[in-house]
N, C-alpha and C positions, 0 to 999 in steps of 0.2 A: 744687445745691449751695446750696439756701434753708436747712438745717438749720445748715449751719457760720454762715450770717448770721446764725440766731436764737442763737445760743451766743456770737458776734460783741456783737449787741446787746445781751444779757445782761451781758456781761463790763466791754462798755464803758458801760452805765448804772447799774453797779455802781459803781463808779469817777465817774463823772462827774454832779454834781446836774445841770446845766443840759443836759443828756440825757434824765435820769431824771423830771423838771418835766413836761413835754407827755405822755410815756407813762401816767405817773399821773393822769392827768385825765380818759385816756379813758375813756367810759364804756358803750362794745362794745366787741368783738373788731372789728368792722368798724371804725371808727374807730381802733382801736389800728394795725390792719393799715395802714389810710391814713397814718397819722403814721409810722410805723416806716420806709414805704415812702418818706416825703417826707424821712425823714432820712438816706435811703441805704441801707437792709436790704433787700434781697428777700427777707421774712420771708411765710409764705402759710399759709393757714388751719391746712394739712395740717400744718405742722411745729409751731403749737401743739397742735394737738390730740395729735399722737404724742409731743410734750414732755410734757401733760398726763396723757396714757396712761403715761408711763414715771413721770414725780413720783409715779403714784396708785401704782403696781408697788411702789419702793424700799422698805426697810426705813427705819422713822425716822432722821433726821440724815446720811442721804444725798441726793446731788441728781445727780438724773437726766439733765441736762444737762451737768454737769461729769464726768458717770462714762466 
């Protein structure tokens, strides 16, 4: 259920600047995943790839992660 973890991370980071800050400072995908896991989110590289592909396939103005 790591996809739901990604959705939870995104929703909570949008609301909480203290959560968002360490994620915004990540310089690589690997670093982002490590920070997310340290913060208690079970996000995987696969989740991020799927979310990115879905995002690229969405018409402008729609969010793939909340679709």
